[in-house]
C-alpha positions as CSV (number, residue, x, y, z in Angstrom):
1,M,145.2,153.4,99.2
2,A,146.0,156.6,101.3
3,K,148.0,157.5,103.3
4,Q,147.0,156.9,107.4
5,Y,150.3,158.6,108.5
6,I,152.2,161.8,109.4
7,S,155.8,160.5,109.8
8,N,156.5,156.7,110.6
9,K,160.4,158.3,111.6
10,D,160.5,158.3,115.5
11,E,159.7,161.3,116.3
12,S,156.3,163.3,117.2
13,V,154.6,166.6,118.1
14,R,154.1,168.2,120.3
15,M,150.8,168.3,122.9
16,F,151.1,171.3,124.6
17,K,153.1,175.0,124.8
18,S,154.4,174.3,128.4
19,D,157.2,172.1,128.4
20,I,156.1,170.8,131.4
21,L,153.3,169.4,130.1
22,D,154.1,167.9,127.0
23,F,157.5,166.3,129.1
24,F,154.3,164.3,130.7
25,T,152.7,163.1,127.5
26,R,156.0,161.7,127.2
27,I,156.8,158.3,128.6
28,H,159.9,155.4,128.8
29,Y,158.3,151.3,127.7
30,L,159.3,150.9,130.8
31,V,157.3,153.1,133.5
32,P,154.5,150.4,133.2
33,V,156.4,147.9,134.8
34,A,158.1,150.4,138.3
35,I,154.5,150.8,138.5
36,Y,152.6,148.4,138.3
37,L,154.5,144.9,139.4
38,P,154.5,146.2,142.7
39,V,151.1,147.0,142.7
40,I,150.9,142.9,141.4
41,I,153.0,141.5,144.0
42,L,151.6,143.3,146.8
43,C,148.1,141.7,144.9
44,F,149.6,137.9,145.0
45,Y,150.5,139.2,148.8
46,L,147.1,139.9,149.7
47,S,145.9,137.2,148.5
48,V,148.2,134.4,150.4
49,H,149.1,136.6,153.8
50,S,145.5,138.6,154.6
51,F,142.9,136.2,152.6
52,D,144.2,131.9,152.8
53,L,142.7,131.7,149.4
54,T,143.9,128.7,148.1
55,F,146.8,128.1,145.0
56,L,144.1,126.3,142.5
57,R,141.8,129.4,143.0
58,I,144.6,132.3,142.8
59,I,145.2,130.4,139.9
60,L,141.4,130.7,138.5
61,L,141.7,134.1,139.4
62,V,144.6,135.5,137.4
63,A,143.4,133.1,134.6
64,L,140.3,134.7,134.8
65,G,142.1,138.4,135.4
66,I,144.0,138.5,132.1
67,F,140.8,137.0,130.1
68,I,138.8,139.5,131.2
69,W,141.6,142.5,130.5
70,T,142.4,141.0,127.0
71,L,138.6,141.4,126.2
72,A,138.9,145.5,127.9
73,E,141.5,145.9,125.2
74,Y,139.8,145.0,122.3
75,L,136.5,147.1,123.3
76,L,138.9,150.2,124.6
77,H,140.7,150.8,121.7
78,R,137.9,150.2,119.1
79,F,135.1,151.7,120.8
80,I,137.0,155.2,123.4
81,F,140.4,154.8,121.2
82,H,139.1,154.6,117.6
83,Y,135.4,156.8,119.1
84,Q,135.5,160.1,116.0
85,P,133.6,163.2,118.4
86,T,132.8,166.2,116.2
87,S,133.7,168.8,119.4
88,E,136.8,170.5,118.7
89,F,137.0,169.6,122.2
90,G,137.0,166.9,121.8
91,K,138.8,166.2,119.0
92,K,141.9,167.3,121.1
93,I,141.1,164.7,123.4
94,H,140.7,162.0,121.3
95,F,144.5,163.2,119.9
96,I,145.5,163.2,122.7
97,M,144.0,159.7,123.9
98,H,145.1,157.4,120.9
99,G,145.2,159.8,117.0
100,V,148.7,160.6,117.9
101,H,149.7,157.6,117.9
102,H,148.4,156.5,114.3
103,D,149.8,160.3,113.0
104,Y,153.3,158.9,114.5
105,P,153.2,155.5,114.4
106,S,156.8,154.7,115.5
107,D,157.6,157.4,118.2
108,S,159.0,154.7,121.2
109,K,157.8,157.7,123.2
110,R,154.2,157.9,123.3
111,L,153.4,153.8,122.8
112,V,152.4,152.7,126.4
113,F,150.2,154.7,128.6
114,V,150.9,157.2,130.5
115,P,150.2,157.4,134.0
116,S,148.0,160.0,134.2
117,L,146.0,158.2,132.1
118,S,146.3,154.6,133.1
119,I,146.4,155.3,136.9
120,P,142.8,156.8,136.8
121,L,141.5,153.6,134.6
122,A,143.7,151.8,136.9
123,L,141.7,152.6,140.3
124,F,138.5,152.9,138.1
125,F,138.8,148.6,137.0
126,Y,139.9,148.1,141.0
127,G,136.9,149.5,141.4
128,L,134.4,148.0,139.5
129,F,136.1,144.5,140.6
130,Y,135.9,144.9,143.8
131,F,131.7,145.3,144.0
132,I,131.6,142.3,142.3
133,L,134.0,139.9,143.5
134,G,134.2,141.8,147.0
135,N,137.4,141.5,149.2
136,H,139.0,138.8,148.8
137,L,138.5,137.3,145.7
138,V,139.2,141.5,143.6
139,Y,143.2,141.0,144.1
140,P,144.3,137.9,142.3
141,F,141.7,138.9,139.8
142,F,143.0,142.4,139.6
143,A,146.7,141.2,139.5
144,G,145.7,138.7,136.4
145,F,143.6,141.9,135.0
146,L,146.9,144.4,135.6
147,I,149.5,141.4,134.2
148,G,147.0,141.4,131.7
149,Y,147.8,145.1,131.0
150,L,152.1,145.1,131.0
151,V,151.7,142.9,128.6
152,Y,149.9,144.3,126.3
153,D,151.3,147.8,127.0
154,E,154.8,145.8,126.8
155,T,153.4,144.1,123.4
156,H,152.4,146.8,122.1
157,Y,156.1,148.6,122.5
158,A,157.4,145.8,120.8
159,L,155.4,145.6,117.8
160,H,156.5,149.2,116.6
161,H,160.1,148.6,117.7
162,F,161.3,145.1,117.5
163,N,162.8,143.1,115.4
164,F,160.5,139.0,115.2
165,K,161.7,136.3,114.0
166,N,159.6,133.8,115.7
167,K,156.4,133.0,113.3
168,F,154.1,134.2,116.1
169,W,155.3,137.2,116.9
170,L,156.0,137.8,113.4
171,N,151.9,137.8,112.8
172,L,151.1,139.4,115.4
173,K,153.2,142.3,114.3
174,H,152.0,142.2,110.6
175,H,148.3,142.3,111.8
176,H,149.2,145.5,114.3
177,M,150.7,147.4,111.0
178,I,147.9,146.1,109.0
179,H,145.8,148.7,110.8
180,H,148.0,151.4,111.0
181,Y,149.0,151.6,107.5
182,K,146.0,149.9,105.4
183,D,143.0,149.8,107.4
184,S,143.0,151.2,110.9
185,E,139.2,150.3,110.9
186,H,139.3,146.7,112.0
187,G,142.1,144.7,113.5
188,F,141.3,146.3,117.5
189,G,143.4,143.8,119.3
190,V,147.0,144.3,119.9
191,S,148.0,141.4,122.2
192,S,145.6,139.1,121.1
193,K,143.9,138.5,118.2
194,M,140.9,136.2,119.6
195,W,138.2,139.5,119.6
196,D,138.4,140.3,116.4
197,Y,137.4,136.7,115.4
198,V,134.4,137.1,117.9
199,F,133.8,140.3,117.3
200,R,134.1,140.0,112.9
201,T,136.9,143.1,113.1
202,T,139.0,141.3,111.4
203,F,140.6,142.6,108.0
204,K,139.5,142.5,105.2
205,K,140.6,139.9,102.3
206,D,142.0,142.3,100.7
207,S,143.8,143.6,103.6
208,G,147.0,141.7,103.1
209,E,146.0,139.3,106.2
């Protein structure tokens, strides 16, 4: 099978000629935690102190938010990040968003969402959930959604750079490595393989899984 990456070293390529613009395309893997953990705490605070939601309702909404994130993760990865545009401008945007990660899968500074992408997406999803759930239910649900996102981002980094011994994590890492090095048209789940089974995008038998 043809090689599906340029370099497997912890290196990458410049996105922009400008040093400032290129700097903002690289990010430490803990930056999303620093940005979104305070938002999650605020959502929990508002859920308890401003809307007096019961503990059970909060837990159920958080769990639902995490579950919906797993679906959003799959759909974004499959249909947005792996969409193949035909225009030159579209190809550049695709490369910036996800193509560079497949060319340089071990680049430690391009494994989690940069704030310039994650913050607009977070605001979009918050607005959507606010419209659907209303003011008093959106906060625990959105907290769960953001927890799911952070688990995804940190899991993605770990799958590329941590040496696991636990069977669960080894299995998840193996799944993601097949996506990178053998079959990028299947295996879109990162933090969970569930939706690959639901939508029948699991790897073919000859892929190694």
